[in-house]
N, C-alpha and C positions, 0 to 999 in steps of 0.2 A: 679670079685670083687664085694662084696655086698655094699649096700648103706652106711652102717656104716663104711666102709673102704674108700670109695672115698671121703667122707667128715668127718672130725674129729672135734667134738665139745667138748671144755673143759670149765670149769667154775673155776675161781679163785676169790672167794669172789664176788664182784659186777661186775667183768669183765668176759665176755664170749668171747671165741676166736673160730672162725670157720675157719678151714684150708682145702682148696681143696687139695687132695692128690692123684694125678695121675702123679707123676713126670716123669714116663717113656714116657708119651705123653705130657709133659709140662703142666699138669693139665687141658687139654682140656675139654670143656663142652660137654657132650652128655646128652641124656634124663635122664639117671640114675643119673648123677651128679646134674642136674637141680632139679629133684624131691627131691634128698637128701638135697640140699641147702634149699629148701623151708621147708622141714620137720624140719631141724635143726633150722632155723629161727623161726618157729612156736613154737619150744621148748623154745627158748629164750623169745619169747613174753609171754609165759605162766609162766615164772619164776618170781615170785614176787619181788625178790631182785636183779634182773638183772638191771644194770645201764648203761652199754656201751657194744656194740658188736664190736669186731675187726675181720675183714675179711682178710685173707692172703692165700698164696699158699705154698705148700711144696717144699723143694729143693731150690737151689740157682739160677736156671736159669729163672724160670717163676713164676709169680703170677697166671695168667691163660693166656696161649698163644692164646686162642680163642675158638671158637666152634670146635667140632670134624668134620673136613671137610670130612673125609672118611664116616662118618655117614650120610652125606647129599647127597652123590652121588646116583642117581637113585631113590630117594624117590618120592612118589606121591605128588600131591598138597595137599591132605588131610593130609598126614604125615608131609609136610612142615609146614602147619598151626598148627598142634599139637605141633611140635617141637618149633616153635616160641612162641606159647601160653604158653608152659611150661617155656620158657626163661623169658617171661614177668612176669609170676607168681612168679618165683624165685626172679627177680629183684624188683618187687613190694612189695614182702614180706619184703625185706630189707629196701626199701625206706619208707615204711609205718610203720615200727617199731616205737613205741612211744618213744623209747630211741635212743640216737645217735649211729650211726654205722660209724666206721673209717676203711678205706681200708689201709692196710700196704702192698704196692706194692713192692715186692722184686725182680722183674725181668720183663719179657715180660708181658705186659697187652694189648693184641691185640684183636680186634673184640669183642667177647663176654666177654673177660677178661677186656677190657676197660669199657665195659658196666656194668660189675659187680662192678668195682671200682666207676663208676659214680653213681651207685645206693646207695652208702654210702654217709653220710653227708659231709665228706671231705676225702682227700687223703694225706697220708704221703708216701714217696717213697724212695727206695734205690737210691743212685747215679748211679747205673747201670741199673735202670729201663728204659723201653722203652714203649711208648704208641702209639696206632693207631687204626683206624677203616678202614682196607684195603679191605672191602667187595666188593667194586665196581670192584676191580681187578679180582674177581671171578664171575663177572656177577650177584652179589647180592647187597643188601643194608644192613646196620645194622638192625638186627631184634629183638633185646632185649631191645629197648628203646634208643639206641645210638643217633639217629637223634634228639630226643627230649631233652635228658638230657645233651648232650654236648652243645647244643645251649643255654641251661640255665646256664651252668657252666662257659663257656667262651663267648666271643662275638659271635654273629651270623655269622659274616664274617669269623672269625677264624674257627668256627665249619664247615662252608661250605667248606672252603679250605681243611681242614683235611679230610673230608668225600669225597669230589669230587676227590681229588688227591690220597687218600689212603696212604698218606705219614706216615711213622713211625718217631716219634720224640723222642729225648733223654730226660732224666730227667730234665736237665737244661732248655730246651725249654718248657717242661711241666710246670715247675715252673714259667717261665717268662710269659706265657700266662694265668696263674691262674688256670690251671687244677689241679695242685698239690699245697698243702699248704706249705710243708717243705720237704727238702731232708736230708737224713742221710747216713752215711757209712753203707754198707750192714750188718755188724755185730752189728750195733747199732739200726737198724730200729725197730725191734719188741720191744726192751726195751724202746725206746723213745716213741713209740706209746702207750705202756702200761702206761708210766708215764703220758701222757696226759689223757688217759682214767681214771686213778685214780684221777687225778685233777678234771675231770668232775664228777666222781662218788661221790666226797666229797661235791658237791654242793647239794642244795635242790632238791630232785627228782621230785617233782611236778613242780617246776619252770623250770627245764630242759625239761620236757615233754611238758609243755605249750609253752615254747620257740620254740621247734622244730615244734609243731603244728602250731603256729602262723606264723612262717617264711614260712612253706610250703603252708598254706592256703593263705597267703598274696601274694605269687608269682603267684597264680592263680586268683588274683583279682586286682582291681584298687588300687592305693595308698590310696585313701579315704576309700575304704572298708577294706583294710588291716589294716589301723589305727584303724578302729572300732573294728576289730577282736582283735587287740592288747589291746585296752582299756578294753574290756570285760574280757580278760584273766588276765590283771593286777589286776582288781578288784577281780577276783577269788582267786588270791594268798593271799588276805587279810582274807580269810576264813580258812587258814591253820595254824596249830601249828608251822610248820617250819618257817613261816614268823615271828611269835613272837620270835622264837628262834634265827633266823638270825639277826633281828633288836636288840634284847637284847644282843646277843653276841658282836655285833659291838659296842654298847654303853658301854658295860662292858669290852671291849678290850680283848676278849677271843675267842678261836676257837669255832664255832657253832657245835652242835651235832644234825644234822638233822636226823629225823626218818621217813621221807616220809609221814608225816601226816599233 
């Protein structure tokens, strides 16, 4: 199966949707898929009118059930490093997108699949979804950013418990601990995710990009430094035509027509 088949990228106006499609193996991640994910995300990055990326999996059983375990058997240390490096490159491509990325988790999101969801800004999930980082049961650890992103998404103690035990949790528990933002019936998940994506896409593009950047940079800094980053970004918005349009529309009680300028 070629790269353009294992990953399917579509564009509907300002919304791009990346679908992992290896349903016969529950959309498991191998080198080919990881390379294809990064390539697709780079295409979205270069698309001037892209406003939101949705990441999901094909079929009804799995978002991504994990890394392809068979592909890891008997590989050399050099091959293991290369595999993990490609995983990090794919996840970093998503997390560093200047536009928001939303994971629509429609089934199992285990190991690399959970890490893929964590690379997105936030997660919507089917009520049938399952999450976990079970790598320690294989004599491994999460290798695509899971130890770092999970501890930043939920409390450090919860992240440690999930990773140390390798436990798989259901969608309701994922919502309770803050891993997931919202749950939907399986047949409503993608439609509801697109509804939120369109809501985001209707806002001022520069403001959304600045907000994503400021939150990300702030998490890597002290509160004082983060507030300084926010202050400078706030001032930058006053240079835009969209700020004038947004304020004007509010005062005139009409819907703003943002142009990304």
